ROBAVO-636450 format. One line per 3 residues: number of its first residue (from 1); their letters; for each residue x, y, z of C-alpha. Coordinates in Angstrom, 2 decimals. Layout:
% ROBAVO-636450
NUM	A	X/Y/Z  ... $
% end
This chain:
% ROBAVO-636450
1	MKQ	0.00/0.00/0.00  1.26/3.47/-0.82  2.06/5.67/2.16 $
4	WEK	-0.71/8.20/1.45  -3.14/5.32/1.10  -1.99/4.28/4.58 $
7	IIA	-2.87/7.74/5.79  -6.28/7.65/4.17  -7.16/4.01/4.71 $
10	TAC	-6.04/3.51/8.28  -5.06/6.84/9.73  -8.26/8.66/8.88 $
13	VGT	-10.48/5.89/10.13  -11.88/6.62/13.53  -10.58/10.15/13.83 $
16	GLL	-13.83/11.85/12.92  -11.81/14.01/10.56  -12.91/15.54/7.30 $
19	WMG	-12.42/13.18/4.35  -13.59/13.87/0.80  -15.86/16.62/2.07 $
22	TVL	-17.66/14.49/4.67  -17.12/13.82/8.35  -16.41/10.21/9.17 $
25	PAQ	-17.76/8.95/12.50  -15.31/8.64/15.36  -14.58/5.15/16.72 $
28	AAP	-14.81/4.26/20.37  -11.83/5.27/22.50  -9.52/2.47/23.68 $
31	AAG	-9.80/1.11/27.15  -7.18/2.17/29.69  -4.21/-0.12/30.04 $
34	HFA	-3.38/-0.51/26.36  -0.87/2.34/26.50  1.92/3.29/28.80 $
37	NGA	0.72/4.05/32.35  -2.84/3.41/31.19  -2.72/6.73/29.36 $
40	MPH	-5.63/7.61/27.14  -5.13/9.30/23.76  -4.99/13.08/24.06 $
43	RRS	-8.29/14.77/23.54  -8.62/16.55/20.25  -9.80/20.14/20.35 $
46	FLA	-11.96/21.48/17.58  -9.06/23.66/16.46  -6.64/20.71/16.40 $
49	RAF	-9.10/18.72/14.34  -9.58/21.61/11.93  -5.82/21.91/11.44 $
52	LDK	-5.57/18.20/10.68  -8.42/18.43/8.16  -6.69/21.33/6.43 $
55	GIA	-3.44/19.39/6.37  -5.06/16.46/4.61  -6.75/18.77/2.11 $
58	AYK	-3.45/20.51/1.38  -1.69/17.20/0.91  -4.32/16.00/-1.54 $
61	SGN	-3.85/19.19/-3.55  -0.10/18.54/-3.73  0.92/21.35/-1.38 $
64	YTL	3.18/19.30/0.89  4.74/22.31/2.62  1.42/23.80/3.66 $
67	ALQ	0.12/20.40/4.70  3.11/19.82/6.98  2.59/23.21/8.59 $
70	YFH	-1.02/22.30/9.38  0.05/18.92/10.76  2.51/20.69/13.08 $
73	DAD	-0.26/23.08/14.14  -2.54/20.13/14.87  0.24/18.48/16.85 $
76	EHG	0.87/21.59/18.92  -2.85/21.71/19.73  -2.76/18.15/20.98 $
79	HSK	-4.23/16.11/18.12  -3.23/12.53/18.87  -2.94/11.65/15.18 $
82	ASR	-0.86/14.59/13.96  2.55/13.26/15.03  1.93/10.10/13.02 $
85	YIG	1.29/12.16/9.89  4.51/14.10/10.45  6.33/10.81/10.89 $
88	LYY	5.06/9.67/7.50  6.47/12.86/5.99  9.95/12.13/7.28 $
91	ENG	9.78/8.41/6.53  8.95/9.08/2.88  10.48/12.50/2.21 $
94	YGV	7.24/14.32/1.48  8.36/17.94/1.03  11.20/17.43/3.52 $
97	EKN	14.50/15.61/3.44  13.90/11.95/4.18  15.03/11.18/7.73 $
100	LKT	14.12/7.82/9.23  15.44/8.68/12.69  13.21/11.74/12.82 $
103	AVQ	10.29/9.59/11.62  10.91/7.23/14.54  10.82/10.17/16.94 $
106	WYT	7.43/11.29/15.62  6.01/7.76/15.63  7.22/7.41/19.20 $
109	KAM	5.32/10.55/20.13  2.24/9.13/18.40  2.61/5.94/20.42 $
112	QRG	2.97/7.89/23.66  -0.25/9.73/22.83  -2.07/6.46/22.31 $
115	DVT	-2.38/6.54/18.53  -2.98/2.97/17.35  -1.77/3.40/13.79 $
118	GTY	1.28/5.45/14.81  2.16/2.69/17.27  1.91/0.13/14.49 $
121	YLG	4.19/2.25/12.28  6.74/2.41/15.10  6.67/-1.38/15.35 $
124	HMY	7.30/-1.56/11.62  10.37/0.66/11.99  11.80/-1.61/14.70 $
127	EDG	10.99/-4.78/12.75  12.68/-3.59/9.56  15.48/-1.56/11.16 $
130	LGV	14.38/1.77/9.70  16.01/4.64/11.62  16.77/2.28/14.51 $
133	AVD	18.54/-1.03/14.95  16.42/-4.11/14.22  14.69/-5.01/17.46 $
136	YTR	12.07/-7.74/17.13  11.21/-7.61/20.82  10.45/-3.91/20.66 $
139	ARE	8.55/-4.39/17.39  6.41/-7.11/18.97  5.69/-4.85/21.96 $
142	MYE	4.47/-2.09/19.66  2.33/-4.48/17.61  0.77/-5.93/20.75 $
145	KAS	0.06/-2.43/22.06  -1.73/-1.60/18.79  -3.62/-4.88/18.44 $
148	YRS	-6.42/-4.57/20.98  -9.21/-3.37/18.70  -11.50/-5.70/16.76 $
151	DII	-11.83/-3.53/13.65  -9.64/-2.63/10.69  -7.63/-0.11/12.74 $
154	SAP	-5.78/-2.82/14.64  -5.77/-5.36/11.80  -2.32/-4.37/10.41 $
157	AQN	-0.74/-4.89/13.85  -2.55/-8.20/14.30  -1.36/-9.32/10.89 $
160	ALG	2.21/-8.29/11.78  2.06/-10.41/14.94  0.85/-13.34/12.88 $
163	RMY	3.80/-12.86/10.57  6.29/-12.73/13.47  4.94/-15.96/14.97 $
166	EKG	4.89/-17.62/11.57  8.51/-16.68/10.83  9.83/-16.93/14.39 $
169	EGV	10.95/-13.28/14.48  11.71/-12.34/18.10  9.52/-15.22/19.31 $
172	PAN	9.70/-19.00/18.88  7.95/-19.97/15.66  4.40/-20.96/16.53 $
175	LSM	1.93/-21.59/13.72  -0.95/-21.91/16.16  -0.32/-18.39/17.48 $
178	ARQ	0.25/-17.15/13.93  -3.15/-18.48/12.87  -4.83/-16.85/15.87 $
181	WYE	-3.46/-13.42/15.01  -4.14/-13.83/11.29  -7.69/-14.90/12.13 $
184	KAS	-8.30/-11.70/14.14  -7.03/-9.52/11.31  -8.96/-11.49/8.71 $
187	MAG	-12.18/-11.20/10.70  -11.75/-7.42/10.58  -11.59/-7.62/6.79 $
190	YEE	-7.80/-7.38/6.35  -7.06/-9.01/3.02  -3.37/-9.79/3.64 $
193	ATD	-4.26/-11.84/6.72  -6.85/-13.80/4.78  -4.19/-14.62/2.19 $
196	ALV	-1.90/-15.81/4.99  -4.58/-18.17/6.32  -5.04/-19.60/2.86 $
199	RLG	-1.29/-20.09/2.61  -1.33/-21.96/5.94  -4.16/-24.18/4.73 $
202	EPI	-6.87/-22.71/6.92  -10.51/-22.73/5.77  -11.81/-19.23/5.19 $
205	RVT	-14.47/-18.19/7.69  -15.82/-14.85/6.56  -18.28/-13.34/9.03 $
208	TPR	-17.76/-9.63/8.44  -17.71/-7.59/5.22  -14.37/-7.17/3.53 $
211	VMT	-13.01/-3.71/4.30  -11.72/-1.53/1.50  -8.39/-0.02/2.53 $
214	QRV	-7.43/1.23/-0.92  -9.40/2.97/-3.64  -8.94/0.04/-6.02 $
217	MAG	-9.05/-3.56/-4.84  -9.37/-6.78/-6.79  -12.59/-8.76/-6.44 $
220	RST	-12.28/-11.87/-4.27  -14.40/-14.80/-3.20  -14.32/-13.37/0.34 $
223	NIV	-16.52/-10.49/-0.85  -19.48/-12.80/-0.24  -20.47/-12.94/3.43 $
226	NGV	-23.32/-15.20/4.48  -24.31/-15.63/0.86  -24.41/-11.92/-0.01 $
229	TQI	-21.82/-9.60/-1.56  -20.75/-7.27/1.23  -17.90/-4.79/0.99 $
232	DSS	-17.39/-2.02/3.52  -16.04/1.08/1.79  -17.10/3.51/4.54 $
235	YIW	-13.54/3.71/5.87  -12.33/5.47/2.74  -15.45/6.83/1.04 $
238	KPI	-18.83/8.40/1.54  -20.97/8.50/-1.61  -21.77/11.94/-2.95 $
241	QSI	-25.30/13.27/-2.79  -25.36/15.50/-5.86  -23.47/16.60/-8.95 $
244	NFS	-23.90/20.23/-9.93  -25.34/20.53/-13.45  -26.42/24.16/-13.02 $
247	SKH	-23.97/25.41/-15.65  -26.08/23.53/-18.22  -29.45/25.02/-17.26 $
250	DVF	-29.79/26.71/-20.66  -29.10/23.47/-22.54  -32.16/21.34/-23.24 $
253	IKN	-32.88/17.63/-23.55  -35.62/16.62/-26.00  -37.88/13.88/-24.67 $
256	SDG	-39.66/11.22/-26.75  -42.86/13.29/-26.73  -41.03/16.32/-28.12 $
259	SLT	-41.03/18.27/-24.87  -37.84/19.95/-23.66  -36.26/19.55/-20.22 $
262	PMD	-33.35/21.67/-18.96  -30.20/19.56/-18.82  -29.77/20.26/-15.08 $
265	EPW	-33.25/18.95/-14.22  -33.38/15.32/-13.03  -35.53/13.12/-15.22 $
268	FDA	-36.12/9.41/-14.69  -38.36/6.73/-16.09  -38.48/3.05/-15.18 $
271	EEI	-40.08/-0.15/-16.44  -40.10/-3.46/-14.57  -38.85/-5.97/-17.17 $
274	APG	-38.69/-9.04/-14.91  -39.40/-9.76/-11.23  -37.23/-7.41/-9.18 $
277	TWK	-35.62/-6.03/-12.36  -36.08/-2.54/-13.79  -34.90/-0.81/-16.94 $
280	IQS	-34.17/2.83/-16.08  -33.77/5.77/-18.42  -32.18/8.99/-17.29 $
283	DGD	-29.93/10.16/-20.08  -27.28/8.29/-21.99  -27.87/4.57/-22.42 $
286	YCY	-30.37/2.52/-20.45  -29.27/1.24/-17.08  -30.73/-1.52/-14.95 $
289	LLE	-31.69/-2.15/-11.33  -31.55/-5.73/-10.01  -33.03/-6.66/-6.63 $
292	GDS	-32.12/-9.69/-4.51  -33.37/-10.81/-1.12  -30.77/-8.68/0.68 $
295	IAV	-29.40/-5.93/-1.57  -29.89/-4.40/-5.00  -27.32/-3.25/-7.58 $
298	MID	-27.32/-1.08/-10.64  -25.86/-2.14/-13.97  -24.48/1.09/-15.44 $
301	CGY	-25.80/4.47/-14.36  -26.21/6.84/-17.33  -25.05/10.46/-17.44 $
304	GAG	-28.20/12.38/-16.63  -28.69/14.93/-13.86  -29.90/13.81/-10.45 $
307	NIR	-28.99/11.16/-7.91  -29.83/7.94/-9.74  -29.13/5.85/-6.66 $
310	QYA	-31.79/7.72/-4.71  -34.22/7.25/-7.58  -33.47/3.51/-7.76 $
313	ETL	-34.17/3.23/-4.04  -37.73/4.46/-4.68  -38.28/1.32/-6.79 $
316	TTK	-37.03/-1.27/-4.28  -37.07/-1.75/-0.52  -33.52/-3.17/-0.62 $
319	PVK	-30.42/-0.99/-0.24  -28.86/-0.10/-3.59  -25.19/-0.29/-2.68 $
322	YVI	-23.14/-0.92/-5.79  -22.98/-0.31/-9.53  -21.53/-2.69/-12.11 $
325	NTH	-20.10/-1.01/-15.21  -20.28/-3.02/-18.44  -17.58/-0.74/-19.89 $
328	YHF	-15.91/2.58/-19.24  -17.83/4.94/-21.57  -19.08/8.07/-19.84 $
331	DHT	-22.73/7.36/-20.56  -22.34/4.21/-18.44  -20.07/5.47/-15.63 $
334	AND	-20.80/9.18/-15.10  -22.77/8.66/-11.89  -20.60/5.99/-10.22 $
337	AYF	-19.76/8.31/-7.32  -23.31/8.00/-5.97  -22.58/4.40/-4.94 $
340	DAA	-20.57/2.66/-2.22  -18.33/1.08/-4.87  -18.22/0.36/-8.59 $
343	FMT	-17.38/-3.01/-10.12  -15.47/-2.91/-13.41  -12.47/-4.43/-15.13 $
346	AES	-9.01/-3.11/-14.30  -8.62/-1.99/-17.92  -11.64/0.30/-17.56 $
349	IPY	-10.43/2.30/-14.56  -8.21/4.91/-16.30  -11.03/5.91/-18.66 $
352	ATV	-14.17/5.55/-16.51  -16.13/8.72/-15.68  -14.10/10.89/-18.05 $
355	PYT	-16.66/13.50/-19.18  -17.63/13.98/-22.79  -17.32/17.38/-24.43 $
358	SFS	-21.01/18.22/-23.93  -20.44/18.06/-20.13  -17.61/20.58/-19.97 $
361	GIT	-17.88/22.71/-16.85  -19.36/19.93/-14.71  -17.20/18.12/-12.17 $
364	FPR	-17.75/14.36/-11.92  -15.87/12.71/-9.03  -13.60/9.86/-10.13 $
367	DYP	-12.12/8.85/-6.77  -14.89/6.45/-5.78  -13.89/2.92/-4.65 $
370	VIT	-13.52/0.33/-7.39  -13.61/-3.46/-7.18  -11.91/-4.92/-10.23 $
373	VTD	-13.51/-8.01/-11.74  -12.39/-10.75/-14.08  -14.24/-13.46/-15.99 $
376	GYT	-16.26/-15.69/-13.68  -16.44/-13.30/-10.73  -19.83/-13.50/-8.99 $
379	LNL	-21.94/-11.08/-7.01  -24.77/-12.37/-4.88  -27.69/-10.12/-4.00 $
382	GNR	-29.28/-12.72/-1.74  -30.65/-15.73/-3.65  -29.78/-13.97/-6.88 $
385	ELK	-26.31/-14.56/-8.31  -24.79/-12.44/-11.06  -21.84/-13.78/-13.03 $
388	IIA	-19.33/-11.59/-14.84  -18.61/-12.66/-18.42  -15.48/-10.85/-19.59 $
391	FPH	-15.02/-10.57/-23.34  -11.52/-11.82/-24.28  -11.20/-9.01/-26.84 $
394	SNH	-14.12/-6.65/-26.36  -15.09/-4.94/-29.61  -16.94/-1.90/-28.30 $
397	TLG	-14.33/-0.81/-25.71  -11.31/-2.17/-23.96  -12.30/-4.16/-20.86 $
400	GIA	-15.96/-4.73/-21.69  -18.06/-7.27/-19.81  -21.52/-8.79/-19.79 $
403	ILD	-23.45/-9.86/-16.70  -25.33/-13.15/-16.64  -28.42/-13.42/-14.45 $
406	KSR	-29.41/-17.08/-14.62  -32.30/-16.58/-12.21  -34.09/-14.30/-14.69 $
409	RIL	-32.44/-15.83/-17.79  -31.09/-12.44/-18.86  -27.71/-11.43/-20.25 $
412	FSG	-26.96/-7.75/-19.62  -24.65/-7.08/-22.53  -23.71/-3.38/-22.41 $
415	DEF	-22.96/-2.14/-25.93  -21.29/-5.22/-27.34  -24.38/-6.14/-29.40 $
418	LFP	-25.57/-2.84/-30.85  -27.29/-3.78/-34.10  -29.81/-6.54/-34.82 $
421	SKA	-28.52/-7.54/-38.25  -24.92/-6.33/-38.48  -21.66/-6.09/-36.54 $
424	ELN	-19.05/-3.41/-37.11  -15.72/-4.74/-35.91  -12.67/-2.89/-34.70 $
427	ISL	-11.03/-6.19/-33.79  -9.91/-9.15/-35.87  -12.28/-11.88/-37.02 $
430	EDF	-10.42/-14.32/-34.79  -10.98/-12.12/-31.74  -14.63/-11.64/-32.68 $
433	AKN	-15.03/-15.40/-32.77  -13.39/-15.77/-29.33  -15.84/-13.24/-27.88 $
436	MKR	-18.84/-15.03/-29.32  -17.58/-18.43/-28.12  -17.32/-17.02/-24.60 $
439	IEN	-21.01/-16.07/-24.70  -22.01/-19.28/-26.47  -20.66/-21.18/-23.44 $
442	VRS	-23.55/-19.75/-21.38  -26.15/-19.59/-24.17  -28.37/-22.16/-22.46 $
445	DFD	-28.64/-19.83/-19.45  -30.33/-16.81/-21.09  -33.30/-16.13/-23.35 $
448	VLY	-33.00/-12.38/-23.74  -30.35/-9.67/-23.79  -30.75/-6.25/-22.23 $
451	AGT	-28.24/-3.79/-23.63  -27.48/-0.10/-23.41  -29.94/0.32/-26.26 $
454	GKK	-32.63/-1.87/-24.70  -34.07/-5.34/-25.19  -32.70/-7.84/-27.72 $
457	DGT	-34.05/-11.33/-28.28  -31.61/-14.11/-27.51  -31.82/-15.29/-31.11 $
460	MFD	-30.02/-12.10/-32.12  -26.94/-13.43/-30.36  -27.29/-16.65/-32.34 $
463	QYY	-26.92/-14.61/-35.52  -23.79/-12.95/-34.15  -22.35/-16.31/-33.17 $
466	QAA	-23.08/-18.02/-36.48  -21.67/-15.09/-38.45  -18.55/-15.10/-36.29 $
469	MYG	-17.96/-18.81/-36.91  -18.45/-18.31/-40.64  -15.95/-15.45/-40.54 $
472	ISP	-13.11/-17.76/-39.48  -14.11/-20.63/-41.76  -12.33/-21.41/-45.07 $
475	QMT	-15.62/-20.81/-46.89  -15.81/-17.14/-45.94  -15.63/-14.65/-48.80 $
478	YTL	-15.77/-10.89/-48.50  -16.11/-7.72/-50.49  -13.89/-4.70/-50.02 $
481	SDK	-15.89/-1.68/-48.94  -15.78/1.96/-49.86  -14.43/4.33/-47.25 $
484	TQK	-15.98/3.94/-43.82  -18.90/6.26/-43.34  -18.17/8.84/-40.70 $
487	RTE	-20.71/9.42/-37.98  -22.37/12.76/-38.51  -24.86/14.50/-36.26 $
490	TLE	-26.43/17.89/-36.63  -26.55/20.06/-33.53  -30.12/21.18/-32.95 $
493	KTA	-30.92/24.54/-31.35  -33.95/26.44/-30.14  -35.14/29.55/-31.94 $
496	DGH	-33.15/31.69/-29.51  -29.98/29.63/-29.96  -30.01/27.23/-26.99 $
499	IIY	-28.55/23.78/-27.66  -30.92/20.79/-27.78  -29.77/17.20/-27.28 $
502	TRG	-32.03/14.18/-27.73  -32.43/12.03/-24.65  -30.58/8.74/-24.97 $
505	SVR	-28.91/9.66/-28.26  -25.28/10.22/-29.14  -24.30/13.88/-29.03 $
508	PDD	-22.17/15.60/-31.68  -18.43/15.48/-30.93  -18.87/13.42/-27.74 $
511	QTE	-16.17/10.82/-27.30  -13.67/9.62/-24.70  -10.47/11.63/-24.72 $
514	NAP	-7.36/9.50/-25.22  -9.44/6.36/-25.75  -7.10/3.35/-25.59 $
517	EKI	-8.50/1.23/-28.39  -6.14/0.61/-31.30  -7.95/0.29/-34.62 $
520	PQG	-6.23/-2.28/-36.90  -4.60/-0.87/-40.00  -6.20/-1.93/-43.27 $
523	QRA	-9.28/-1.53/-45.44  -12.87/-2.16/-44.53  -14.58/-5.21/-45.98 $
526	TYT	-17.91/-6.94/-45.45  -19.35/-10.41/-45.60  -22.89/-11.60/-45.06 $
529	YNG	-24.07/-14.86/-43.53  -27.78/-15.74/-43.37  -28.72/-12.08/-43.68 $
532	FTV	-26.28/-10.91/-41.01  -23.55/-8.54/-42.22  -20.12/-8.20/-40.65 $
535	SFI	-17.90/-5.21/-41.38  -14.24/-5.78/-40.53  -10.75/-4.58/-41.40 $
538	VPG	-8.58/-6.55/-43.80  -4.98/-6.20/-42.58  -2.46/-4.88/-45.07 $
541	KAT	-4.95/-3.15/-47.33  -5.08/0.60/-47.81  -5.72/2.22/-44.44 $
544	DTK	-9.01/3.91/-43.76  -9.26/5.21/-40.21  -12.48/5.75/-38.37 $
% end
């Protein structure tokens, strides 16, 4: 974990300090006896807390010098966490000359003030000989002093004790004791401890939600607790409540009935398409709400104004905690920050929630927690399991996925199947065939597709699959095409010159900046199989870019 992530993920937890514009709740104070002379952590004055908040804000903005000044101010006013932050500065050389001995001094002060995380950091310095001589006994003392809590705050120290007993560092090797400490840390949601238990051959007993300690974490089987996907992101994130669209008040969205709605006015419509399953339109592509016995999730979230999570919660009695993104395009990821966490592929992260041109002037948060998923990953909503189907070589975008819902016999396919009787490929025919084979493997589990553009009968996929297989067969013949037709849209305006966009339609000039997809070099060609046309690029022919 990066050092600033340490600050955010463990240091901020339990302080009640300001984080991402919201106040996190303070944790219970430790019982006397866990620190020297039974000392309690120093009380934090309002002023000390304000200085610490300002220090964190300055650090996030890249102003290390100002941040350090605020941390010193907070320390002088008695904030029990401030000395730990200063120690991190000197340990890592943030805006100051790196000095491990000075870092040890500040961590020692944090320990003396009863700061759990600072005490753990001091143990780490003794264990690794950073700024002091290696002293396993002293390290173990610090870890034990910081290990008394049953939540994620003490989990790093508990995990460290497990490691020391496993390796015999400063104590006789004792796998039984190692397992006990690893178990405590794992029960608090500490991923590294869970991995250690697996390494030692222990069965995984997950009874509490996995705790997110970094903004991006890989999806794991331990995300499912008591049969339901549960991930606690509250330690590092509080979902936003609104995104300010007011700068677009004089831009209008045309509805299907011809009426005009200001772009900053929330607009939602929903249709129940299966039991506990709704198709929702805001703006951008359709998105979907799926309800289980315990929780509900969104699949994609559009780019319209208004808190789509709050709207979804008017349709179901279950908490709507997460969003699954079929791909990174802005019309599918714009509103991710309304949720506890977003599920997407690792390839999608750098490009997700990057605003299109028509949204210039609006700030869309991109620092929401992300769980990365791979093919076969499952989410369980409570007697409703969703399976991630990752395309080997997604055609529409890099990192695209589909979501299989066997219980409703639906495949939520994003934008991978856009047209009912044709496919326009930006990948090779071989890669197209691999994608279709991946879906064919689960064809018996769905009858219908729901895409960004709405409902598609399952037989449409059959056409895609058959055409893909023909495309890699020796019998395939093709015809070279004329130049690729460029997408053209006319910008509509009101009589007095205000821009009008059509709800759910592509807007002129909107596209992802620095999109990562590499279009093969060559000339467009087409072939047709049973009435289904495939447009693809023949390598080595005259280049015609999109």
